[in-house]
C-alpha positions, -999 to +999 in steps of 0.1 A: -444-328-575-427-361-577-396-361-600-387-393-617-351-407-615-333-405-649-327-439-665-288-437-665-288-425-628-311-454-620-289-480-636-258-466-619-275-467-585-287-503-591-251-512-596-242-497-563-273-512-546-277-546-564-302-559-538-337-552-553-353-544-519-324-521-509-327-501-542-365-500-537-360-484-503-335-459-517-359-450-545-387-445-521-370-424-495-354-400-520-389-387-528-396-377-492-385-346-473-355-349-449-360-347-412-356-314-393-322-315-379-305-284-364-270-279-348-268-260-316-242-232-319-223-236-287-204-204-293-236-186-281-256-210-260-252-245-244-270-274-260-289-280-227-302-245-226-312-245-263-329-279-260-350-268-230-358-235-247-370-251-279-388-278-260-412-253-247-426-247-282-417-278-302-413-315-299-375-319-298-350-348-294-313-352-290-308-386-307-270-390-302-257-391-267-221-382-276-232-353-297-258-333-277-254-303-300-274-323-327-311-317-322-340-331-341-372-311-345-399-337-345-428-312-348-443-305-382-435-268-387-449-243-411-429-229-441-401-207-428-409-214-391-376-229-384-356-202-401-376-173-387-375-184-351-359-159-328-333-185-317-322-189-353-321-152-360-299-148-329-275-175-341-284-200-314-287-228-340-279-236-376-303-255-398-281-283-409-289-318-422-274-346-401-252-360-429-237-325-434-223-326-399-203-357-404-173-341-421-165-319-391-171-348-366-145-368-386-121-338-388-123-332-350-108-297-349-094-286-316-090-252-299-057-235-309-053-253-342-047-238-376-075-251-398-085-246-435-120-250-450-113-250-487-148-248-501-167-232-472-199-215-483-226-213-471-208-219-438-226-247-420-194-267-416-173-236-410-194-226-381-193-262-368-155-261-370-154-228-351-176-241-324-154-271-319-124-248-318-142-227-292-133-196-313-096-200-306-068-208-330-072-197-366-097-208-391-095-198-428-127-202-448-125-199-485-149-199-515-145-189-551-176-168-559-183-134-544-220-140-538-212-172-519-185-155-499-211-129-489-235-156-476-206-173-458-196-141-440-232-133-430-237-167-415-204-166-396-213-131-382-248-143-371-232-173-354-206-152-335-175-167-352-145-146-343-115-168-351-121-169-389-105-152-419-127-154-450-109-155-484-122-155-520-100-176-543-099-207-564-092-235-540-062-248-560-047-213-562-052-206-525-035-239-515-007-232-539-001-198-523+000-214-489+024-240-501+047-215-517+048-194-485+055-225-463+021-222-445+010-256-431-023-265-415-031-289-387-063-298-403-080-293-436-116-298-446-122-304-483-160-307-487-157-308-524-181-295-551-198-325-565-228-338-586-250-337-555-267-371-558-271-372-520-292-341-519-323-353-537-345-351-506-337-314-498-331-304-535-355-324-557-344-303-587-313-324-586-334-351-603-336-328-633-301-313-631-283-346-629-259-351-658-235-380-662-210-358-681-206-336-650-193-366-629-160-369-647-156-331-647-161-330-609-138-360-604-109-342-621-115-310-601-117-329-569-084-347-575-067-314-582-081-298-551-071-328-530-036-328-544-030-292-536-047-294-502-024-322-491+006-301-500-002-275-474-009-300-446+015-305-417+032-339-412+008-359-390-020-335-400-055-345-410-074-339-442-111-349-444-125-353-479-163-354-482-190-351-508-228-352-509-229-377-538-228-414-544-206-416-575-174-437-570-157-414-596-161-386-571-154-406-540-134-438-539-115-429-572-104-396-557-092-413-525-074-440-546-056-412-564-044-398-531-032-431-518-013-439-550+004-405-553+010-391-519+024-403-485-009-406-468-028-432-449-066-436-447-078-436-411-107-456-398-139-438-390-153-467-370-171-455-339-165-418-348-197-410-368-232-413-354-248-427-386-246-461-402-217-463-427-214-487-455-180-498-468-164-482-497-169-499-530-142-524-541-144-518-579-162-495-603-162-494-641-130-515-643-111-495-616-102-516-586-097-498-552-074-506-523-087-527-494-082-496-471-108-478-491-133-506-486-127-508-448-121-471-439-143-449-461-178-441-451-208-443-475-240-429-460-272-440-478-305-423-471-324-455-466-301-466-438-304-435-417-334-415-429-309-389-439-293-374-470-266-393-489-230-386-481-193-398-484-165-392-459-128-402-458-101-391-434-065-389-446-033-385-425-001-371-440+028-394-430+058-374-444+068-343-463+055-341-499+084-334-523 
């Protein structure tokens, strides 16, 4: 079934993509299924071993030289075949869309660090962080709903993650508790709840669920989460903010809020991420954004990469927040 784009959503996207041909390519690709990316779980198997093992039954490719853990399944598989494969059940890989992997690549967690994943479920990025940390250091993965925490814990167990503490709390409350106890993190991932405009290919029902009223609500929530997250970050520490939506109210506006209110700098992601990034928008609905946002934020559009849509920004804390 082909869902039609809502008129208000269409007009907003045409503002972001004013070139007629560019918007046409966007509007065409969002009605197609995403490519079959998986991420090798290097806590259990090397990317070379998994690649050769999967290559015996499927057509597979590693499209990014610097990220051999990212594998593309080019074969047309039957329903459930990827999730029911023995390698998946054993935790050798995680089914994860390529755009979803960008947050952790930008965060670049290291072994031995103290890392917080504020909105962690279902755990794709949490497991990716743990793999990069080589199961050393301490990783705290949080989510607010019990059913989501159960999914998170099950995925981390399947993937052999052993350096992670799972918590269930409102993200703002959790960060406030850390701040009040003087607990500071080397790195924080805030993959924030959002309107989900970038997930149309994998979740076509987003066409029906999209609601302009939710955009401002999410924007307020995201700013609050970011403000409290920054307060439990070490000086010189890194916070990566990401969403799977295109709305500037949930992306550039949130980063502009951080730059105006906290001693942070926006770090360049040039050469860090394996997908084509477009610049952050300069202005939206009368709000003008700083030049750093235009040059250092990453907008991922599906028509550029044959991917889902995404937004990533990396902030560094320069001094203590008073």
